[in-house]
PDB file with one MODEL, atoms N, CA, C and O in Angstrom:
MODEL        1
ATOM      1  N   MET A   1     169.151  58.134  84.790  1.00  0.00           N
ATOM      2  CA  MET A   1     168.201  59.640  84.060  1.00  0.00           C
ATOM      3  C   MET A   1     167.495  58.435  82.546  1.00  0.00           C
ATOM      4  O   MET A   1     168.045  57.720  81.708  1.00  0.00           O
ATOM      5  N   ARG A   2     166.115  58.768  82.864  1.00  0.00           N
ATOM      6  CA  ARG A   2     165.140  58.233  82.239  1.00  0.00           C
ATOM      7  C   ARG A   2     165.287  58.068  80.207  1.00  0.00           C
ATOM      8  O   ARG A   2     164.151  58.499  80.007  1.00  0.00           O
ATOM      9  N   ARG A   3     165.622  57.890  79.312  1.00  0.00           N
ATOM     10  CA  ARG A   3     165.983  57.924  78.043  1.00  0.00           C
ATOM     11  C   ARG A   3     164.682  58.658  77.637  1.00  0.00           C
ATOM     12  O   ARG A   3     163.575  58.346  78.077  1.00  0.00           O
ATOM     13  N   LYS A   4     164.876  59.504  76.897  1.00  0.00           N
ATOM     14  CA  LYS A   4     163.788  60.196  76.153  1.00  0.00           C
ATOM     15  C   LYS A   4     163.820  60.099  74.626  1.00  0.00           C
ATOM     16  O   LYS A   4     164.750  60.457  73.902  1.00  0.00           O
ATOM     17  N   LEU A   5     162.061  59.281  74.060  1.00  0.00           N
ATOM     18  CA  LEU A   5     162.450  58.899  72.759  1.00  0.00           C
ATOM     19  C   LEU A   5     161.075  59.245  72.265  1.00  0.00           C
ATOM     20  O   LEU A   5     159.961  59.377  72.772  1.00  0.00           O
ATOM     21  N   ALA A   6     161.736  59.361  70.778  1.00  0.00           N
ATOM     22  CA  ALA A   6     160.057  59.729  69.723  1.00  0.00           C
ATOM     23  C   ALA A   6     160.378  58.881  68.674  1.00  0.00           C
ATOM     24  O   ALA A   6     161.481  58.342  68.586  1.00  0.00           O
ATOM     25  N   LEU A   7     159.223  58.689  67.646  1.00  0.00           N
ATOM     26  CA  LEU A   7     159.471  58.244  66.850  1.00  0.00           C
ATOM     27  C   LEU A   7     158.770  59.095  65.657  1.00  0.00           C
ATOM     28  O   LEU A   7     157.565  59.189  65.888  1.00  0.00           O
ATOM     29  N   LEU A   8     159.049  59.570  64.775  1.00  0.00           N
ATOM     30  CA  LEU A   8     158.546  60.508  63.578  1.00  0.00           C
ATOM     31  C   LEU A   8     158.222  59.251  62.540  1.00  0.00           C
ATOM     32  O   LEU A   8     158.984  58.310  62.317  1.00  0.00           O
ATOM     33  N   ILE A   9     157.015  59.446  62.008  1.00  0.00           N
ATOM     34  CA  ILE A   9     156.452  58.859  60.705  1.00  0.00           C
ATOM     35  C   ILE A   9     155.869  59.884  59.734  1.00  0.00           C
ATOM     36  O   ILE A   9     154.858  60.560  59.930  1.00  0.00           O
ATOM     37  N   ALA A  10     156.601  59.897  58.737  1.00  0.00           N
ATOM     38  CA  ALA A  10     156.144  60.733  57.640  1.00  0.00           C
ATOM     39  C   ALA A  10     155.555  60.662  55.888  1.00  0.00           C
ATOM     40  O   ALA A  10     156.571  60.266  55.317  1.00  0.00           O
ATOM     41  N   THR A  11     155.139  60.730  55.470  1.00  0.00           N
ATOM     42  CA  THR A  11     154.585  60.151  54.551  1.00  0.00           C
ATOM     43  C   THR A  11     154.035  61.539  53.051  1.00  0.00           C
ATOM     44  O   THR A  11     153.393  62.557  53.309  1.00  0.00           O
ATOM     45  N   TYR A  12     154.467  61.188  51.770  1.00  0.00           N
ATOM     46  CA  TYR A  12     154.155  62.109  51.131  1.00  0.00           C
ATOM     47  C   TYR A  12     153.945  61.440  50.077  1.00  0.00           C
ATOM     48  O   TYR A  12     153.518  62.142  49.160  1.00  0.00           O
ATOM     49  N   ASP A  13     154.102  60.110  49.777  1.00  0.00           N
ATOM     50  CA  ASP A  13     153.944  59.370  48.397  1.00  0.00           C
ATOM     51  C   ASP A  13     152.887  58.530  48.722  1.00  0.00           C
ATOM     52  O   ASP A  13     152.757  57.915  49.781  1.00  0.00           O
ATOM     53  N   TYR A  14     152.233  58.529  47.887  1.00  0.00           N
ATOM     54  CA  TYR A  14     151.137  57.797  48.190  1.00  0.00           C
ATOM     55  C   TYR A  14     150.673  56.924  46.989  1.00  0.00           C
ATOM     56  O   TYR A  14     150.970  57.414  45.899  1.00  0.00           O
ATOM     57  N   GLN A  15     149.989  55.701  46.947  1.00  0.00           N
ATOM     58  CA  GLN A  15     149.799  54.921  45.886  1.00  0.00           C
ATOM     59  C   GLN A  15     148.503  56.027  44.868  1.00  0.00           C
ATOM     60  O   GLN A  15     148.550  56.511  43.737  1.00  0.00           O
ATOM     61  N   ASP A  16     147.725  56.047  45.688  1.00  0.00           N
ATOM     62  CA  ASP A  16     146.547  56.811  45.598  1.00  0.00           C
ATOM     63  C   ASP A  16     146.676  58.198  44.119  1.00  0.00           C
ATOM     64  O   ASP A  16     146.974  59.204  44.762  1.00  0.00           O
ATOM     65  N   THR A  17     146.610  58.529  42.954  1.00  0.00           N
ATOM     66  CA  THR A  17     146.754  58.920  42.190  1.00  0.00           C
ATOM     67  C   THR A  17     146.250  60.347  42.463  1.00  0.00           C
ATOM     68  O   THR A  17     146.808  61.406  42.176  1.00  0.00           O
ATOM     69  N   GLY A  18     144.933  60.120  43.157  1.00  0.00           N
ATOM     70  CA  GLY A  18     143.955  61.404  43.590  1.00  0.00           C
ATOM     71  C   GLY A  18     144.579  62.464  44.453  1.00  0.00           C
ATOM     72  O   GLY A  18     144.354  63.673  44.391  1.00  0.00           O
ATOM     73  N   LEU A  19     145.580  61.691  45.451  1.00  0.00           N
ATOM     74  CA  LEU A  19     146.272  62.775  46.140  1.00  0.00           C
ATOM     75  C   LEU A  19     147.672  63.146  45.686  1.00  0.00           C
ATOM     76  O   LEU A  19     148.540  62.545  45.053  1.00  0.00           O
ATOM     77  N   ARG A  20     147.604  64.049  46.097  1.00  0.00           N
ATOM     78  CA  ARG A  20     148.737  64.775  45.300  1.00  0.00           C
ATOM     79  C   ARG A  20     150.388  64.920  46.222  1.00  0.00           C
ATOM     80  O   ARG A  20     150.435  65.063  47.444  1.00  0.00           O
ATOM     81  N   ARG A  21     151.162  64.872  45.660  1.00  0.00           N
ATOM     82  CA  ARG A  21     152.574  64.831  46.090  1.00  0.00           C
ATOM     83  C   ARG A  21     152.835  65.841  46.726  1.00  0.00           C
ATOM     84  O   ARG A  21     152.838  66.998  46.307  1.00  0.00           O
ATOM     85  N   LEU A  22     153.137  65.351  48.075  1.00  0.00           N
ATOM     86  CA  LEU A  22     153.726  66.713  48.891  1.00  0.00           C
ATOM     87  C   LEU A  22     155.284  66.116  49.203  1.00  0.00           C
ATOM     88  O   LEU A  22     155.760  64.982  49.251  1.00  0.00           O
ATOM     89  N   THR A  23     155.834  67.515  49.393  1.00  0.00           N
ATOM     90  CA  THR A  23     157.130  67.182  49.957  1.00  0.00           C
ATOM     91  C   THR A  23     157.539  67.664  51.578  1.00  0.00           C
ATOM     92  O   THR A  23     158.344  67.317  52.442  1.00  0.00           O
ATOM     93  N   ALA A  24     156.677  68.476  51.442  1.00  0.00           N
ATOM     94  CA  ALA A  24     156.617  68.846  53.480  1.00  0.00           C
ATOM     95  C   ALA A  24     157.189  68.451  53.982  1.00  0.00           C
ATOM     96  O   ALA A  24     158.334  68.700  54.359  1.00  0.00           O
ATOM     97  N   PRO A  25     155.916  67.046  54.245  1.00  0.00           N
ATOM     98  CA  PRO A  25     156.034  66.056  55.205  1.00  0.00           C
ATOM     99  C   PRO A  25     158.022  65.614  55.720  1.00  0.00           C
ATOM    100  O   PRO A  25     158.612  65.782  56.787  1.00  0.00           O
ATOM    101  N   ALA A  26     158.411  65.134  54.620  1.00  0.00           N
ATOM    102  CA  ALA A  26     159.814  64.980  55.169  1.00  0.00           C
ATOM    103  C   ALA A  26     160.634  66.010  55.746  1.00  0.00           C
ATOM    104  O   ALA A  26     161.282  65.832  56.777  1.00  0.00           O
ATOM    105  N   HIS A  27     160.613  67.240  55.000  1.00  0.00           N
ATOM    106  CA  HIS A  27     161.561  68.170  55.123  1.00  0.00           C
ATOM    107  C   HIS A  27     161.071  68.329  56.920  1.00  0.00           C
ATOM    108  O   HIS A  27     161.911  68.281  57.818  1.00  0.00           O
ATOM    109  N   ASP A  28     159.264  68.561  57.224  1.00  0.00           N
ATOM    110  CA  ASP A  28     159.105  69.242  58.376  1.00  0.00           C
ATOM    111  C   ASP A  28     159.296  67.925  59.559  1.00  0.00           C
ATOM    112  O   ASP A  28     159.136  67.995  60.778  1.00  0.00           O
ATOM    113  N   ALA A  29     159.521  67.247  59.084  1.00  0.00           N
ATOM    114  CA  ALA A  29     159.945  65.850  60.419  1.00  0.00           C
ATOM    115  C   ALA A  29     161.485  65.230  60.356  1.00  0.00           C
ATOM    116  O   ALA A  29     161.933  64.305  61.034  1.00  0.00           O
ATOM    117  N   GLU A  30     161.959  65.781  59.644  1.00  0.00           N
ATOM    118  CA  GLU A  30     163.633  65.996  59.553  1.00  0.00           C
ATOM    119  C   GLU A  30     163.756  67.043  60.869  1.00  0.00           C
ATOM    120  O   GLU A  30     164.065  66.875  62.049  1.00  0.00           O
ATOM    121  N   ALA A  31     163.289  68.400  59.929  1.00  0.00           N
ATOM    122  CA  ALA A  31     163.307  69.201  61.123  1.00  0.00           C
ATOM    123  C   ALA A  31     163.221  69.214  62.159  1.00  0.00           C
ATOM    124  O   ALA A  31     164.257  69.382  62.801  1.00  0.00           O
ATOM    125  N   LEU A  32     162.078  69.062  62.798  1.00  0.00           N
ATOM    126  CA  LEU A  32     161.355  68.707  63.645  1.00  0.00           C
ATOM    127  C   LEU A  32     162.100  67.456  64.609  1.00  0.00           C
ATOM    128  O   LEU A  32     161.861  67.585  65.809  1.00  0.00           O
ATOM    129  N   ALA A  33     162.944  66.302  64.248  1.00  0.00           N
ATOM    130  CA  ALA A  33     163.770  65.814  64.755  1.00  0.00           C
ATOM    131  C   ALA A  33     164.936  66.209  65.070  1.00  0.00           C
ATOM    132  O   ALA A  33     165.443  65.746  66.092  1.00  0.00           O
ATOM    133  N   ALA A  34     165.489  66.944  64.455  1.00  0.00           N
ATOM    134  CA  ALA A  34     166.183  68.180  64.716  1.00  0.00           C
ATOM    135  C   ALA A  34     166.555  68.945  65.931  1.00  0.00           C
ATOM    136  O   ALA A  34     167.528  69.204  66.639  1.00  0.00           O
ATOM    137  N   VAL A  35     165.128  69.202  65.799  1.00  0.00           N
ATOM    138  CA  VAL A  35     165.050  70.269  67.646  1.00  0.00           C
ATOM    139  C   VAL A  35     164.621  69.234  68.845  1.00  0.00           C
ATOM    140  O   VAL A  35     164.774  69.400  70.055  1.00  0.00           O
ATOM    141  N   LEU A  36     164.114  68.263  68.248  1.00  0.00           N
ATOM    142  CA  LEU A  36     164.576  67.047  69.528  1.00  0.00           C
ATOM    143  C   LEU A  36     165.535  66.343  70.243  1.00  0.00           C
ATOM    144  O   LEU A  36     165.637  65.983  71.416  1.00  0.00           O
ATOM    145  N   ARG A  37     166.293  66.223  69.124  1.00  0.00           N
ATOM    146  CA  ARG A  37     167.459  65.767  69.187  1.00  0.00           C
ATOM    147  C   ARG A  37     168.578  66.767  70.092  1.00  0.00           C
ATOM    148  O   ARG A  37     169.346  66.156  70.835  1.00  0.00           O
ATOM    149  N   ASP A  38     168.657  67.926  70.054  1.00  0.00           N
ATOM    150  CA  ASP A  38     169.003  68.770  70.009  1.00  0.00           C
ATOM    151  C   ASP A  38     169.501  69.358  72.419  1.00  0.00           C
ATOM    152  O   ASP A  38     168.918  70.224  73.070  1.00  0.00           O
ATOM    153  N   PRO A  39     170.456  68.598  72.823  1.00  0.00           N
ATOM    154  CA  PRO A  39     170.851  68.249  74.129  1.00  0.00           C
ATOM    155  C   PRO A  39     169.814  69.721  74.601  1.00  0.00           C
ATOM    156  O   PRO A  39     168.850  69.729  75.366  1.00  0.00           O
ATOM    157  N   ALA A  40     170.558  71.121  73.676  1.00  0.00           N
ATOM    158  CA  ALA A  40     170.194  72.488  74.530  1.00  0.00           C
ATOM    159  C   ALA A  40     168.687  72.634  74.534  1.00  0.00           C
ATOM    160  O   ALA A  40     168.199  73.565  75.174  1.00  0.00           O
ATOM    161  N   ILE A  41     167.719  71.588  73.712  1.00  0.00           N
ATOM    162  CA  ILE A  41     166.327  71.884  73.599  1.00  0.00           C
ATOM    163  C   ILE A  41     165.268  70.478  74.185  1.00  0.00           C
ATOM    164  O   ILE A  41     164.240  70.435  74.860  1.00  0.00           O
ATOM    165  N   ALA A  42     166.025  69.570  73.614  1.00  0.00           N
ATOM    166  CA  ALA A  42     164.971  68.485  74.149  1.00  0.00           C
ATOM    167  C   ALA A  42     165.636  67.045  74.585  1.00  0.00           C
ATOM    168  O   ALA A  42     164.988  66.391  75.403  1.00  0.00           O
ATOM    169  N   GLY A  43     166.729  66.562  74.165  1.00  0.00           N
ATOM    170  CA  GLY A  43     168.010  65.840  74.366  1.00  0.00           C
ATOM    171  C   GLY A  43     167.111  64.462  73.908  1.00  0.00           C
ATOM    172  O   GLY A  43     167.256  63.476  74.629  1.00  0.00           O
ATOM    173  N   PHE A  44     166.149  64.347  72.687  1.00  0.00           N
ATOM    174  CA  PHE A  44     165.915  63.194  72.529  1.00  0.00           C
ATOM    175  C   PHE A  44     166.127  62.288  71.760  1.00  0.00           C
ATOM    176  O   PHE A  44     166.279  62.736  70.623  1.00  0.00           O
ATOM    177  N   GLU A  45     166.262  60.624  71.840  1.00  0.00           N
ATOM    178  CA  GLU A  45     167.258  59.841  70.613  1.00  0.00           C
ATOM    179  C   GLU A  45     165.355  59.628  69.586  1.00  0.00           C
ATOM    180  O   GLU A  45     164.206  59.350  69.931  1.00  0.00           O
ATOM    181  N   VAL A  46     165.985  59.929  68.426  1.00  0.00           N
ATOM    182  CA  VAL A  46     165.178  60.289  67.573  1.00  0.00           C
ATOM    183  C   VAL A  46     165.467  58.901  66.453  1.00  0.00           C
ATOM    184  O   VAL A  46     166.529  58.412  66.068  1.00  0.00           O
ATOM    185  N   THR A  47     163.815  58.482  66.099  1.00  0.00           N
ATOM    186  CA  THR A  47     163.887  57.502  64.811  1.00  0.00           C
ATOM    187  C   THR A  47     162.545  58.486  64.365  1.00  0.00           C
ATOM    188  O   THR A  47     161.438  58.762  64.827  1.00  0.00           O
ATOM    189  N   THR A  48     163.770  58.992  62.600  1.00  0.00           N
ATOM    190  CA  THR A  48     162.260  59.009  61.635  1.00  0.00           C
ATOM    191  C   THR A  48     162.042  58.109  60.593  1.00  0.00           C
ATOM    192  O   THR A  48     163.000  57.484  60.137  1.00  0.00           O
ATOM    193  N   LEU A  49     160.998  57.966  60.183  1.00  0.00           N
ATOM    194  CA  LEU A  49     160.582  56.858  58.772  1.00  0.00           C
ATOM    195  C   LEU A  49     159.828  57.842  57.873  1.00  0.00           C
ATOM    196  O   LEU A  49     158.831  58.548  58.025  1.00  0.00           O
ATOM    197  N   VAL A  50     160.568  57.647  57.020  1.00  0.00           N
ATOM    198  CA  VAL A  50     160.082  58.619  55.803  1.00  0.00           C
ATOM    199  C   VAL A  50     159.225  57.518  54.681  1.00  0.00           C
ATOM    200  O   VAL A  50     160.090  56.816  54.157  1.00  0.00           O
ATOM    201  N   ASN A  51     158.265  57.262  54.317  1.00  0.00           N
ATOM    202  CA  ASN A  51     157.501  56.719  53.215  1.00  0.00           C
ATOM    203  C   ASN A  51     157.925  54.958  52.930  1.00  0.00           C
ATOM    204  O   ASN A  51     158.135  54.172  52.006  1.00  0.00           O
ATOM    205  N   GLU A  52     157.878  55.013  54.244  1.00  0.00           N
ATOM    206  CA  GLU A  52     157.452  53.051  54.812  1.00  0.00           C
ATOM    207  C   GLU A  52     156.965  52.700  54.545  1.00  0.00           C
ATOM    208  O   GLU A  52     155.861  53.242  54.580  1.00  0.00           O
ATOM    209  N   PRO A  53     157.047  51.457  53.966  1.00  0.00           N
ATOM    210  CA  PRO A  53     155.583  50.735  53.946  1.00  0.00           C
ATOM    211  C   PRO A  53     154.934  50.276  55.157  1.00  0.00           C
ATOM    212  O   PRO A  53     155.477  50.243  56.261  1.00  0.00           O
ATOM    213  N   HIS A  54     153.535  49.863  54.854  1.00  0.00           N
ATOM    214  CA  HIS A  54     152.617  50.301  56.914  1.00  0.00           C
ATOM    215  C   HIS A  54     153.446  48.929  57.147  1.00  0.00           C
ATOM    216  O   HIS A  54     153.954  49.078  58.258  1.00  0.00           O
ATOM    217  N   HIS A  55     153.841  47.630  56.621  1.00  0.00           N
ATOM    218  CA  HIS A  55     154.373  46.511  57.188  1.00  0.00           C
ATOM    219  C   HIS A  55     155.387  47.118  58.761  1.00  0.00           C
ATOM    220  O   HIS A  55     155.240  46.969  59.974  1.00  0.00           O
ATOM    221  N   ARG A  56     156.482  47.887  57.810  1.00  0.00           N
ATOM    222  CA  ARG A  56     157.505  48.503  58.692  1.00  0.00           C
ATOM    223  C   ARG A  56     157.231  49.327  59.934  1.00  0.00           C
ATOM    224  O   ARG A  56     157.805  49.345  61.022  1.00  0.00           O
ATOM    225  N   ILE A  57     155.919  50.181  59.344  1.00  0.00           N
ATOM    226  CA  ILE A  57     155.753  51.287  60.604  1.00  0.00           C
ATOM    227  C   ILE A  57     155.272  50.891  61.337  1.00  0.00           C
ATOM    228  O   ILE A  57     155.350  51.387  62.461  1.00  0.00           O
ATOM    229  N   GLY A  58     154.394  49.597  61.038  1.00  0.00           N
ATOM    230  CA  GLY A  58     153.395  49.041  62.680  1.00  0.00           C
ATOM    231  C   GLY A  58     154.923  47.952  63.461  1.00  0.00           C
ATOM    232  O   GLY A  58     155.070  47.651  64.645  1.00  0.00           O
ATOM    233  N   GLU A  59     155.787  47.615  62.332  1.00  0.00           N
ATOM    234  CA  GLU A  59     157.096  47.124  63.425  1.00  0.00           C
ATOM    235  C   GLU A  59     157.953  48.220  64.454  1.00  0.00           C
ATOM    236  O   GLU A  59     158.412  48.174  65.596  1.00  0.00           O
ATOM    237  N   ALA A  60     157.874  49.312  63.247  1.00  0.00           N
ATOM    238  CA  ALA A  60     158.974  50.064  64.223  1.00  0.00           C
ATOM    239  C   ALA A  60     157.817  51.169  65.645  1.00  0.00           C
ATOM    240  O   ALA A  60     158.362  51.790  66.558  1.00  0.00           O
ATOM    241  N   ILE A  61     156.367  51.132  65.455  1.00  0.00           N
ATOM    242  CA  ILE A  61     155.373  51.256  66.689  1.00  0.00           C
ATOM    243  C   ILE A  61     155.079  50.274  67.631  1.00  0.00           C
ATOM    244  O   ILE A  61     154.413  50.404  68.659  1.00  0.00           O
ATOM    245  N   GLY A  62     155.688  49.180  67.149  1.00  0.00           N
ATOM    246  CA  GLY A  62     155.831  48.010  68.233  1.00  0.00           C
ATOM    247  C   GLY A  62     157.061  48.077  68.426  1.00  0.00           C
ATOM    248  O   GLY A  62     157.158  48.490  69.582  1.00  0.00           O
ATOM    249  N   ASP A  63     157.798  47.968  68.126  1.00  0.00           N
ATOM    250  CA  ASP A  63     159.431  47.992  68.894  1.00  0.00           C
ATOM    251  C   ASP A  63     159.721  49.276  69.720  1.00  0.00           C
ATOM    252  O   ASP A  63     160.294  49.256  70.810  1.00  0.00           O
ATOM    253  N   PHE A  64     159.185  50.609  68.979  1.00  0.00           N
ATOM    254  CA  PHE A  64     159.135  51.669  70.505  1.00  0.00           C
ATOM    255  C   PHE A  64     158.095  51.395  71.287  1.00  0.00           C
ATOM    256  O   PHE A  64     157.995  52.333  72.078  1.00  0.00           O
ATOM    257  N   TYR A  65     157.226  50.560  71.490  1.00  0.00           N
ATOM    258  CA  TYR A  65     156.291  50.248  72.841  1.00  0.00           C
ATOM    259  C   TYR A  65     157.012  49.272  73.406  1.00  0.00           C
ATOM    260  O   TYR A  65     157.577  49.451  74.484  1.00  0.00           O
ATOM    261  N   ARG A  66     157.058  48.400  72.896  1.00  0.00           N
ATOM    262  CA  ARG A  66     157.618  46.952  73.825  1.00  0.00           C
ATOM    263  C   ARG A  66     158.744  47.437  74.965  1.00  0.00           C
ATOM    264  O   ARG A  66     159.494  48.406  75.082  1.00  0.00           O
ATOM    265  N   ASP A  67     158.490  46.396  75.638  1.00  0.00           N
ATOM    266  CA  ASP A  67     158.887  46.657  77.160  1.00  0.00           C
ATOM    267  C   ASP A  67     158.991  47.828  77.902  1.00  0.00           C
ATOM    268  O   ASP A  67     159.838  47.951  78.787  1.00  0.00           O
ATOM    269  N   ARG A  68     157.909  49.007  77.505  1.00  0.00           N
ATOM    270  CA  ARG A  68     157.302  50.465  78.066  1.00  0.00           C
ATOM    271  C   ARG A  68     156.441  49.955  79.253  1.00  0.00           C
ATOM    272  O   ARG A  68     155.628  49.032  79.247  1.00  0.00           O
ATOM    273  N   ARG A  69     156.748  50.637  80.105  1.00  0.00           N
ATOM    274  CA  ARG A  69     155.311  51.219  81.175  1.00  0.00           C
ATOM    275  C   ARG A  69     155.065  51.958  81.072  1.00  0.00           C
ATOM    276  O   ARG A  69     155.862  52.837  80.743  1.00  0.00           O
ATOM    277  N   ARG A  70     153.631  52.224  81.288  1.00  0.00           N
ATOM    278  CA  ARG A  70     152.911  53.053  81.513  1.00  0.00           C
ATOM    279  C   ARG A  70     153.314  53.833  82.858  1.00  0.00           C
ATOM    280  O   ARG A  70     153.068  53.269  83.924  1.00  0.00           O
ATOM    281  N   ARG A  71     153.955  55.172  82.867  1.00  0.00           N
ATOM    282  CA  ARG A  71     153.747  56.737  83.931  1.00  0.00           C
ATOM    283  C   ARG A  71     152.710  56.853  84.320  1.00  0.00           C
ATOM    284  O   ARG A  71     151.725  56.840  83.582  1.00  0.00           O
ATOM    285  N   PHE A  72     152.676  56.957  85.245  1.00  0.00           N
ATOM    286  CA  PHE A  72     151.460  57.491  85.957  1.00  0.00           C
ATOM    287  C   PHE A  72     152.134  58.488  87.229  1.00  0.00           C
ATOM    288  O   PHE A  72     153.036  58.222  88.023  1.00  0.00           O
ATOM    289  N   SER A  73     151.121  60.012  87.034  1.00  0.00           N
ATOM    290  CA  SER A  73     151.753  60.658  87.584  1.00  0.00           C
ATOM    291  C   SER A  73     150.517  60.846  88.866  1.00  0.00           C
ATOM    292  O   SER A  73     149.325  61.114  88.714  1.00  0.00           O
ATOM    293  N   GLY A  74     151.223  60.617  90.056  1.00  0.00           N
ATOM    294  CA  GLY A  74     150.647  60.602  91.465  1.00  0.00           C
ATOM    295  C   GLY A  74     149.808  61.766  92.048  1.00  0.00           C
ATOM    296  O   GLY A  74     149.369  61.696  93.196  1.00  0.00           O
TER     297      GLY A  74
ENDMDL
END
């Protein structure tokens, strides 16, 4: 069986003081991760990144897509 993977990225802490500080994104990402992990619902292997610097997010996206092939329905 093929592995099902998910990468969730959430940010609520911004350097720009003009943006208000949000708290829901982290909670939303964790709640979604719990649903995706549940084998009775989806059974994904989930990686969640919250408030990570852009270079870490870029690395995680690169790792997520590394060695993946496009799947075409035919």
